[in-house]
C-alpha positions, 0 to 999 in steps of 0.5 A: 332932551328937554323939559316941556310944560303948558296949559290949555285954558280957552275959557280964560279961567286965568287972566291972560296977563298971568299966562306968561308968569305961570308958564315961567313958573311951570318951566322953572319946575322942569328947568333942570331938564333943560339948562341951555335955553328957554322959550314960550309961545302963546295963542290968544285965540285958542287960549293955549300956552307952551313953554320949553327948557332946552338941553342942547344936543343937536344944532346948538344954535338959538335957531333951534329953540322951542316951541317951534312952528312949522313953515306954514304956521299951522303947527307948533310943537314943544318936544322932549327927546330925540328923533334918531332917524330925523336925517332920513326923514329930511330926505323924504321932505323934498322942497323944504327950506330948512332953517336949522339942523335940529330934529325938532324942525324935522318933527314939526315939518313931518307933522305939517306934511303927513299929519300927527298920526302918520308922523308918529308911525314914521319917527324912531326915537324917544319922545314926549310931544305937545303939538298944537294944530292951529287950523283944527284947534287941537292939542296932541300929547304923544309919548314914545313906544316904551315910555323912555320920556315922561309926559303927564297931564292934569284935568281941571273943570274950574267954574261953569264946567269949562275944561282946562288941561295942564301938561308937563314932563313932570308932575311937579310942574303941573302942581304949580298951576293955580288951577291944580287940584291937589289931592293925593290919590289913595289908589296910587299910594297903595300901588306905591306901597306894593311896588315902590313906584307909582306906575300906570296911568294914574299918578300920586295926584287925583287929577293928574294922569300919565300919557302911557307909553305908545299913547296919543291923546287928542284934545278939542279946543273950543270956547267951552274948554279943552276936552279929550276927543280921542285916546289911542294906543299906536304901539303895543308890545303884545302885537309882536309876541310869538307866534309872529316870529320864531328865531330857530326857523331860520337857524341860530347863525342867521338869527344872530346875524339879524341881531348883530345888524339890528344892534349895530343899527340901533347904536349907530342911530343913537350916537348923533350928537353935537356934544360929548357922548359916553356910556354907562358901563357896569361890566354886565352883559347889557352895558358891555355889549352896548359899549362894545358896539359903541367902541366899534362905531366911534373914533377917538377916546370913548368915556365910560362910567361906573360906580363901585362900593366899599362893600364887596357884596355889591361892588362890580367895579373891578369887572367894569374896569376889566371890560373897559380895558378890553374894549379900550375905553377911557374909563372913569370910576367912582367908589361910593363910600358909606358916608356919601349915602346921606348927601345923595339921599337928602337930594332925592326929594328934589330929583323924583317928582313922585314917591319913588323907592328903588334904592338903586336910585342912590348910586344912579344919582351919584353916577349921573352927577359924575358922568355929567362932568365929562359928557352930556349924553350917555348910552345905557344897557337898560332893557336887556333883562325885560327884552331877553329874559334876564331877571333871576325872578323869571326862573324863580317864578317858573320853578314855583309855578311848576311846583304849584301846578302839582298841588290841588287847590285845597292843599294850597289853601291849607299850606297858606293857613299853615304859613300864616301860623305862629308855629310855622313862623317860629320854625322858619326863624331857625334859619337865622340861628348860627348853629343850624347846618348850612343845608337846613338853613338853605331849605328853610330859606327856600321854604320862606321864599316859596310859602307866601306864594302857594295860594296864587291861583294863576301864574299871572297872580304868582308873578305879581306876588313876587313883584310886590311887598305884602309887608309894606302893604301891611304898614299902610294906614288905610288897609281898606283901599286895596287897588285891584290889578287886572290879570292880563295874559299877553302870551301862552309862554310863561317867560314871555308873559312875565317879560311883557308884564315888565315891559308894560309896567316895571320898565316904564314905571321903575327902571326908566323913571329912575334913570331919566330923573337922576340923569335929567336932574344934572342935565345929562341925556341918557339913550337906550339902544336896546329899546330901539323900536326895530330891535324891540319888535324883533326881540319880542317875537323870539320864542322863550326857548331861544332866550334860555341857556345854562347861564340864564336868559339873554342868550342872543346877547351872551353869544354876541358879546362872546365875539367881543370880549375874552371868555374869562370876562363872560363868566363873571356873575351879575350882582345887579345894581343893589346897595347895602341899604340894610346896613346904611339904615343902621349906620350913616342913614340912621339919624336921617331916617329917624327924623322922618319916622317919628310918630308925629312925622308919620301922622302928619303924612297920614299914609303909613301907620305910625305904630306899625312903622315904628315896630318895623323900624325897631326890629330892623335896627335890632337886627331881628328882621330885615325891613330895608325894602319896606322902610325905604318906601316909607322914607321915600314917601315921607320925603316926598310929602315933606317937599310937597306939604304946602301943595298937599295942605292946599288940597286938603283945605280946598276939599274941606 
């Protein structure tokens, strides 16, 4: 696990004497990702430079430092991630005189032997790769299938239309380059307001783009500049959706046997390490199952880590403790105190390189810091909800859509108008009155939840509405810049459609960003066995009815975990990785939040309407309304803007 960065400037827009310094600055911006070593490589002929910050995991010797060249000298790579099948690949590379035990050398020799495209098909792991072909004068940028590892690139034309490409693990490293175009992308700002993260190809900066999961981009290096010659997707989730495979065709027992073998293989492949390794353990199905497999595959102490809260609504520490005891792990538990929130929140601007507002980032940062005191690698259970239909919102959307399908379009439009009326809002507000019977309160709560979605014309639009915040959208200053999201139908099965949408968007845009940035800020590598390519492709092919059960989705996981844990531990309801953000904003975070929500601060950032935000903030503090999600997004943008204010100002000056 590492941080990579570099640039391709064949037109020499930047003086050659400054290249090493620029690479050092870019490397420092991702230095937290790799505290164990650094290196640079420059080609004067091609005008390209690579830098690397190393977190040593496999082959801790200096021989494994990057950037690394192939034996024949044709290819040079700077690579972030792990190639889990690198030992098997070495057996295929007969005749190679290995210099190291590292997967980096395996990768670059595979590229030398098979070429870039064939190597990408062969490798199994998480990766972000920058590879230079010195013979064909090409730069290749490649990202892993699910988007576990980040990779972005910036395009600059400079003078005389001579193209320059800047690339890095994180966009803050790209922003340090002298040719960086520092202007905020208004579409991305809107997307952030709607979702709480900036996903997809575009980033918060106009001139910077993400290499998408499963994408391979090639650039031709010529005297004129560095220009994209080919962009292709080498892997896509929808390729493996049903009808490719249907679990009940072979029977439930055989299906569970397949799953058992795939999970065992995924976990076993990911425990290769020359440094201490452990696991995150929340006590939920996914992390418990991964930990159970890990326990069976390892000898000696196995360190597991969980975070709890003093607020019982969010605390799952007792469940994690019980699972750890049943599995026989050496368990480490940290109880998050309300007073801890401020210290973590103040550090988030340095952890996340773009605006990011999933509030579970707060305990995630704390948990990563705590785990790093004991291990350098931690396995997690992320991906289980997306791959096996575990989110409660999937069931909510299916129930709502069945209801909406029975209503004619005219009725839907009429209900939408009523929902927006003052009378209806006042009626629904009775839910908050203490003297309202619990049954009436429950009905009103369900109405409040359902009415905003009545106008959804399609099931895809309904799910997108559930996943977005119209309330936060209303706080944005420029209400005209509404981003258009194309509705893509991946599957005829609604559950599989929602899951595929999340695999393409929510998983790489939110979940994996949250964990990667929090862990790498402390030099901790995280691995996600449930996102192993073989396991993912198998799970995508399961029919929706195979996943559902009385307890919700994820039936293959539940059944397998039942073989490893006592029945009483299986009945524990999952609370999710939530935090008491509403009360924190009224308590320990109030003063910090107030400093960022002043009229002047909001006006300087220019993203959200100062008047609307102040009104929402006042309603939240008084308890009149719960604006925790929306206020948190505003706060995270304000914090990002403060940290990047010099860059933003430079961009505005250049534009003027």
